[in-house]
N, C-alpha and C positions, 0 to 999 in steps of 0.2 A: 374326332378326327375320321375320317371315313380310311378304311384301311387299306382301299385299292388305290389311294391314291398317296399311298406311306411306305417310305424305307428304312426298315432302319439299317444302319452304317456303325459299324466299329474300326473302332482308330487303334494300332497295336502297336504303341514305339518300344519294340525292342529292343535291348542291348548286344548287338551281336560282335562277332571277332572275325578280323578281314583273314583270308584265306579260310577260316574254320568251317568249311561247305558241309560239313556232317552235323556238328554242332546246332549250326545257323538253321539247318534245315527241320533239328528236331525242336528248336525254341519256335520255329515257326508254325510247327504242326500243335503243338503246343497249345500257342495263340487262339490257333484255327477252330482246336477243338473248344476253347473258352468262348472266343465268339458264336458259335454252333449251340454253345450251353444257351446260352440270351438269344439264341432265336433272330440271328444279327440274316442282313439280304447281303450284304456285303459286307467285310474285314478288309482294312489295307495297310499297306506296312510300309515301312520308311525305304527311301531309296536305296538301292542296289542292296537290296536286304541279304541275298544270297551270299555275294562273294564278301560282305561289310565295306566299307567306304573310308576312306580312302585306299582302294585294292593298290594306285601307282602303278610300279612296273610289272607286280602280278598278271597286270593286263596283256602284257605285251609274250605272255607263253600263250602256246598256244594249247598247250595241255589244262592250263588251269582256266582256258575259257571254255574247253572241253568238258571239264571235271564239274562247273558252274551250269554251264547245259542240264547234265544227269544229273544235277542235285533239283534243278525247274522240273524235272520229270519225275524225281520222287516225290516232291511236294503239288505236283499237278496228280499223281496219283491218289494223294490224298486229301484231292480238294475236292469234295462230292457234300452236297445241300448245299451248299453257298458260294458266293460269290468270292472269289479271292484276287489281290490286285497283290503282287510281287515285284520289285525292283531286280533284275538282274543284269548281263551283259549279253547283250544278245549278237551275234557274230554272222553276219549277210555276206555275200559277195563283195556287196558295195563297202565291206568294212566291216568294223567293231562301235554297237550302238549304246549306249544306254537305257536299259528298254524298261516297262511296265508293262506282265503280261498280264491279261483281264481272267480267271481260270475260272472255269465251272463244270462240274458233273466230269470230273478228271480228264476235261479237255481245255487246253489253250485257246481260247474263244478269239481273241486278237491282242496284240501287242502296240505298246506308242513307243513309239525311240524319240528321246527327249531332243526338240528343238533348238533351245538356249543353252549352250555350253557354256560356263564361265570358268575365264583361263586368266585369273588375278587373284591378287594374295596367295591364300593357301591354295588354290584351286587351279590344278592341269588338263582341266577336261578335253581342252581341242589335242592335249600330246595324243590322246587315245582312243578318242571317239569321234563318229563323224556327227554331223547333224541331222536330224531329222527331218521331214519333211512336211508330212499330216497328221493335224490334231485328231485324237481319239476320241467319239461319242461312244456310249456305250448306251443303250435303252434298257432299261428292265420294266415288262409291263407296263411300256409305252411313257416312261419318266427318263427323259433324258439326262445323262450325266459326263459330263465333260473331265476327262485326267490326264493330270499335267505333273510332269517331274521336278520340283526346286525350282531352279534358274527362272523357269518360264513362267513363275507366281512372280518374280520379280523384275520383269520387263512386262513394261505400260503399252495398251493397245495391243498386246499380242495373243497369245495363245487361250487363256483365260479369258479375254475380253471377246474375243473370235467365236469363242465357245458358247459364252452366253449371248449374245447379240445377232450372229449368225447360227448357231446352231441351237437356239434354244435351249440351251442344258438351262436347267434350273437346279443344278447338285453341280459342283465342283470338288473333287479331289486332286489334293497335291502332294506325291510324297517326297520327303526331302530328306536330306542329310545337311543340313545347315548347321555350322559349330559354332559355339558359342565363343563373345566374345563381351566384354564391357560393354552396355547398351544396348546388345542384339535379339534381345530378348523383346521389351520395349519396341524396337525399329520393326521387328517382325510382323508382333503382334499390329501395330497400328496399319502393317502393309495389307494383312490379312482382311480387317476389317474395311480400308478402303475400299478391297478390290470387290469384296461380297457386298458393297453398298451399292458402290456403283455401277456394278451390275445387276444388280438385283437378284443375288444367288445366295445359296447355302455352300460355305465355302469350308469344307472339310479339311483340313491341314493335320498332315501326321509326318511327324520328324523324329528321326535317331536318338538313340540313348548312347551314351557309353564313351570311354576313354580310348584313343587311337594315337600311340606316340603323342603330339604333340597338342594334338586337337581334342576338344572336349566338346560330344553331342548333349543339349541339354535338353532334350525333349520339347516339352511344354506345347504339345500338341495342342488344337484346340478345332473347333465348331464353331465359325459364327453366323447368322442368319442374313437373311436379305436386306436387312433394316441395319446392319451393321452390329449388334450385338451380340456378344459371345454369350451363346447357348451351354455351350460343355468346355473343361480345360481339363487337361492332364498333367500329372504330379512334373516337376522341375526337377531335371537332373534323378528319375528313376525309371525306373522299369515298370506301364503303367497301360491301360486299354481304356478307353471309353467307349460309348454305347450314345447315339444321338437319335430319333424316331424322328424323320424329316415328312413332313404333309405339302405337299407341292402345288396345293389347292390357293393356301394366302402366296404363295410366292404370283402366283399367276394374276390372283386379282391385285398385288401389291403395284407388278410392272405394268397394268393397263391402267394405274393412274397416278402413273409417275411419267410424267410428259417429260420431263430430263431422259430417262432412259429410252424412250420411244425414240426421241432426237437424238440419241447416240447410236442407238439402233439403226434408223435412216439413214446415221454420214457415215457410219461405220462402212472403211471402205475394204472390198473384198479381197482376203490374203491367202487366204488357205482356201484348198480343196479338203476334208475332211475323212478320214473313213469311221466309215460306221458300223455296230454291231447290233442287232437285237438278242435280248434274252429275257428268261422268265425267271422270279420269285421261286426262290429253291422254297422255304417259307411260307406255310400259308398264318396272312399276314392277320385276322382274325380271332389267331387262338392264342396271339403271343402275348404274356406277362407284360404289362409294362415297367416299362424302368426310369430309376429317377437320374437326370443329366447332372454331371458332376461340374461344381463349381470349386475349384481350388485355392487358395491363398497367394499372391503375387509374393515373392519373396523380394525384399530389399536389393540396391546394388549389390549391396557390402554381402549380406547372404548369399547373391547368386555367385559373387568370386569367389566366397569361402564352399560352398557346395562344389564349386566348377573345380580347386583343388585338391578337394577330399576324394570326388567321385574320380578326376585325373589321377591321381597318385595310386588310388584302388584299383582300378583297371589296369595301368600300367606293371602294376608289380605282380599282380594274379596271373593277367594276360600273359607276360615272359616267365609263367613257370618258379617265380621268387614267391616266397612266405616270409620271410624276416627282412629289418632294411636294418643298416648302421649308418650313423652318421653323429659329426662331431658337434661337441655343444661346449661350446665358448664360454655362455655366458651369459652373451649378444643377444638381441630380440630378434635374428634371422632365422639362428639355428633355432632357436625355442618354438618360433611359429613357423616353422619347418617339421620339427618333432611331435607338434600339437596336431597339424595335419596327418601325418603318419600313425599317428596313435585314431585322430578316429576313423582314418581310411584301413586301417589292417586291425587294427587294437592293440592296448600297450603293450601285450605281451608277445607282438612281432616287432617292438621298437627297440634298437639296442644303441644308447647314447652314449660318448666317450669325451671325456674330456683330458684335452693333453695338455697337462701345463709349461711355460717354460718360467723362467725367474722374472719374465714381462708379465706375469698373470697378474693380475689383482686378486687377493682373498675373496673379495664382494661377485667378483666374477665365476672364482671357483662353488662359493655358498649358493649363486643366482642359478649355476648350471644345477647343482647337487639339489636344489627345492625346488626344479622345473621338473627333474627327475620323479622326482617324490611324487609331484602334483600330478604328474602321469599314470604314474605307476609302471613307467619301463625300465630296462633293464640298465643299469649305470656300471660304465667304466673309470677308474680315473690310469692314466699309460702317461706317467712323466717323460719331458723329451727334453729337459734340460742335458743330460749326462750326453747324448746324442749329437745335441745341438753342439755341445762343448768337443766332443771326438771330429763332427764336419769342419770345426773352424781351426783345431791344431794342422787336421789332416791338408787342411789347404791353406795354413799357414806360410808355407817357403813358396807357394803359387801368387798370394796376394798380395806382395811384394810391401807388406806394412802399409795399405792401402788401408783409409780408414772404415770402420761399420755403416753398411749404408743400406742402400734395398738389397741388394746381394744376400746379407748376413740374414733379412726380414724373410726373403722369401725359402730362403732353406728351411726355417723354421715353418711355413708352410707347407712347403713341402715335405719335412720329415711327416707331420701330420698327415698330407695323404696317402704317404706308403706306408701309414699303421693303418688309415682306413681301409686301405685296399689288404691290405695281408688278411686283417679280419673280415672283410668281404672273400675272399678268396679260402680261405681254413673252412670258413661255415659256410659259404655258398648265399651270402647274405648282400642284397642290393645296397650300394652304395649311393648314398643320398649325398648330393652338395647342396648349400645351406645361402646362395650367393643368390640376393634380388638383381632388375634392372636397371637399378640404378648403379651399382657395381660395375655390373658388367658394361653396361654401354659406356663407361667412362674406361675401363681399364682397371678398375682397383681391385684385382683378385689374382691369383695367382696359378699360373697354366703351372699344371702337375702336381700344385698344392690344393689349396683352397673349391679349385675347380673339377677334380678331379671326383671320378664318381658315375654313378650309370643314369643316373635321374636329375634333373633339377627343378625342384618343386617350385620355387617361388623364382625361378627366372625372370618371367613376364611382371613381376610384381615391383613396381616403385617403391624407394622407401618409404615416403611419406603412407604408403597405401598399406607397406607392414604393420606400421603404428595401429593402421584403423583396423586390421584385422586380425589384430593383438587385443584391443581395447572390444571389439566387437566379441573373441571368443571368451575374453574375460566374464563379460555382460551375460553372457545369456549360460554360464554353469551356476551350478550351486555356490563351490571357491571357487577360489579366484589360482587359475591356470598358471598364466604369465609372471613372475614375479615383477612386483611395481618397481623396484629397481631395474629389474631389466628394461622396462618401460621409458623412466625416467632421467637413466644415465645416459651422457654423452656417447655416442657411437662409439667404439675403437677396435682397432684390430688388434691390439695389444702386442706387437712385434718388435719396440722399441720403446724406453722409457718415457712416460706421459704423452703415449701418443694418443691423436683424439681422429677420428678422421676428418673433419675442420679444419686439419692440416694441410689436409692433401686436397681436398675438395672444398666449394665453397656450402653452405646450410645448404642441406637437402630438399628445406622449402623453398631454395630459389633454385635449387639444380633441377630439380624434379619437372618442373612447368616448362624450364629451357629445354630440356632432352625430348619433352614432351611434344614441342612444337618443331624439334630439329627431327626427330626420330620419326616418330607417327605423322604429323601433320608435314614435312617436308619442309618447313619454310629455311630461307636464306638466313643467313647471322643478319643479315640489314634489316630482315622481317623480322626477327625475334628482336632485337634492338629497338626496332621502333613502336615496340609493347614497354616499353619504362627496362628492358635489364639493362644492367650494367656493360657496357660494350668491352671493357677488357674482361668480365666473366664470361661472357659469351662468345666470344673468339676462342675463347682457351677450352669454354666447353669444345665447342663443335671441333677442335684439335684434337683431343682424346678422343671423343667419340671415333673419328676418323683412324686413325692410326691403331684401334683396340681392334679394327676389325679381325686380325688373324686370328685373336683370342677367341673373340667367339666365335669364330670357323669351327673351334676346338672345342669348346665346349658341349657336355652332354646333352640330352634334348631338354624340353622341360615344357609344361602349361600353356598355353597360348591364352593369356583373358585381357588382355589389352586388343586394339583395333589391328594397330603394325607391332606383331612381334618379331625379333630377330629369329633367320632362320627361313622357313618357308615364305613369309612375307614379305620379309625387307632385305633383298640378297643383291648385296655388295661388294666389289670387286676386292679382293686382299693390296693387289698390285694396282695402283690407282693413283696419277698424278695429275687428278682433276681439281679445279679448285673452284667455283665462282666466285668469279671478280667481286664480286662484296663481300666475300669470305675471308681474301687476300690481304 
């Protein structure tokens, strides 16, 4: 390897906190120091590293933008002996830009403004930022490197292609804040491989890590060579830094032999003017100690989801200043999984489970709740609600006009339990976790100010059948069974009336979940779903339930996004809404 034609690049996927400018700066400095110790020529950090991502309407506050710039100055003063790429919000006369600064020797040498701004799903970047115009290329001892930000990678025949085909970039660095959902890591990895291979470039992709409200960023940073092979990979769902030595001479030779690449370069349209910077290496390549490229094992889909739920829970609790959490334990599978995730995220000593039985609670459910608490090693309390429920009924009896027992009395029980959980939360400063899943929330099979009450909804975006999959996964990965077998095998029930089963009110979950996926996540009409072989009566009923439950979902606590289309930022439907597709009527 010729040291004069080689660059050592570090990718630092770090967990920053939105708005914690001082804390983010200190963490960036720590990782700059690590990169310098390993003699990296360049260290790249994720998108909007300084303010955190997404900063949302903090970006509308002039003081926040000014403080973010001051934080950049602190990093600039600490960046010596290495080239640093840092994401920040860059205010100019023309407007605010999603910027990536190239810093060396305590000076900002150049700033790239993100050209492609996502404005779909959970992204609202056009609300805050103006689009950049010119791609940036910086050369290090004559080695051209293209810089891009997140969405630039996802747009075909644009920034990265232009840098490689017209700017002769042999290396591309993309700094990103790409949130997790099921299947996203695989999709993203395939995209990076495709861009690197087609453009005959080394593509270095660094992604954010950590939880931010509903979003979880998985990291999964990687380096792909010009043949589309993964050279190095960071951890998933954990902070990490990876290093790679890139020799550009083989890239040049491969380009010369690749006729398809040559044809693409000749026919590629002139789209951009490039901003260019010339830099010198800060490190002497000939004195560098060889490094070993990291190759991490990829997680399975169910492992990814479980890790996302644990990371999202840990960061939401800790970043919002809590230490302990409290939740109701019914003996059912949803509360069991939620408690297990919380214990893994925070430590069993920081989780309090509360059983709140009424006369409708079965002995087996109480046994299952107690066994779960013992298996997890969490604090377990029993607070019966029957006397309180009787007092409610007696108090309201003159006003209920001898009407029969119905959903009203069922909901009173749920609201008594919610009141108890919130009382414990208020008294001890514990964050209350709700335990409802996506299937229930979709069709409104939940009680406002009852089982929906709390500060964070861990499995809000997890369909019921996936709850079972995650529970089985959890048990298989532990030395001893965590979630009792009876909890997994018994028919699900809210236990709010005699002999109640979920199936009394809802289709079986193995039928309900695919209908919900088609309607909520794929936007299919009733007719489209029916054409897939589902019973027409069931489909129309499910669609009706989903539509009329919007007011409940709007009042639900935030929860972790793990599907391609979660309620909230992803799916935004009006509450007051008289529209129905003609095929749905």
